[in-house]
C-alpha positions, 0 to 999 in steps of 0.5 A: 456471568455467562460471558465470564463462564464462556471465557473461562471455558476457553482458557481466558478471554485472550483465547478470543483474540485473533491469531497474532494479537490485536489488529492495529492496521486498517484496510484502505483503498489504493487510489489506483483501483479507482483510476477510471473514476473522476475525483467526486465519483472515487470519493463517493465510491469509497464512502458507499463501500466503507473505505475511510482511508485513501492513498491519493493518486494524481488523477484524483488530485493533480500534481499541479493542484493549487492551494485552493484545489487542495483545500477543495479536495480535502473538503470533499474528502471530509464530506465523504468521510475519507481520510487521505493517508498517503500519496502514490505510488509516484514514479520520478527520476530527477532531483527537481521532480523528487522535491516537487513530489515532496512539496505535493505531499506536504501541501496535502498534509499526509505523512507518507509518500509511496514512491518509485525513485528510479532511473529512466534509460529508455521509453519502456516500463522495463527501461526504468531501473532502481537508483541508489542516488535517487534513494539517497536524495529521497532519504535526505528529503524524508528527513527534511520534510519529516515524512516517511517514504515507502518504495513499492516493489514491482515483482521479479517476473518480467512478464508481469512486473519489472525485475529492474525496478525494486523487484522485491523487498530484499533487493530494495533493502540492499539499496536503502537499508543504511539510509534514514529509517524514514525510508521503507516499503509499501509491500505489494503482497501479491507480487511478493508471493508470486515471486516465491518469497515467504511473506510471513518472514518478510513481514517479520524481518522487515517490520520496522521498515514496512509503512504501507502495503497492497493486498488483493486476492489472486486466482493465479499464484504465479501472477502478481498483477492480474488473475484477480478473483476473490473466490480463488484465494491462493496464499496465506493472508491469514499468516501475513495478517498474524505476522503484522499483528505480532509486529505491531503494524499500525499502518494501512493495507490498500485494496488494489484491484486495478485490472479487474475494476470497475467491470466487476464492482462486486469484487471490491465488496467481496475482497473487503469482507474477506480481508476484514474477516481476517482482521 
């Protein structure tokens, strides 16, 4: 009765829901965060720090893994209470490589590839470019394999990202908007904010194509890739999470602290608690 009275005093139990409705999405671990860890140590870390979902990188499961290797990897994941939900980000620039990466994801049994299908015009990172033909191929492969394919944005600022390679969601949508609905985005929200875009508007406008995301706390609003500091929260994750709730997003948000980790492991727990508090 006391609980009912409290709900009534607040205008009904709906008032107790988080801003934007119910949270369906999950906080996951982006595999790149654990790039300095061997596979067993990475899975043990996920278990110890409460991450039940992992986007798998190839340094934890190599691209040339055999069926036996993949079965062993999945066994280890189960033993640690970790579910691989996607692979990537994976960069590739040839049709043959694209199909091999879809085969890799299919063999692991995940429904999502986070990818960067580009064109390599030189040896440097900035020589990688967005490529419509590769996106068309990925669209056909996504339909063939019945998988979703999420393109990761890499920022408009040449000092911290690559403005030539799917820099932001609007530019990427111009390339893939008319392709299969299985083609969408892994939105790096820090890059999106650092580029001066309205993250809440992005979350709402492109809701049907958002399949994954990366989150991290920043101390520098102009730098989407570093300046990580859980104590310095410079943008409105509450608004982003509310928009994702409103649009019914039910995928994952991968915690990505690659530049700060593993030298500051406490930042993982601080960031985890901050984001789960918002959720």
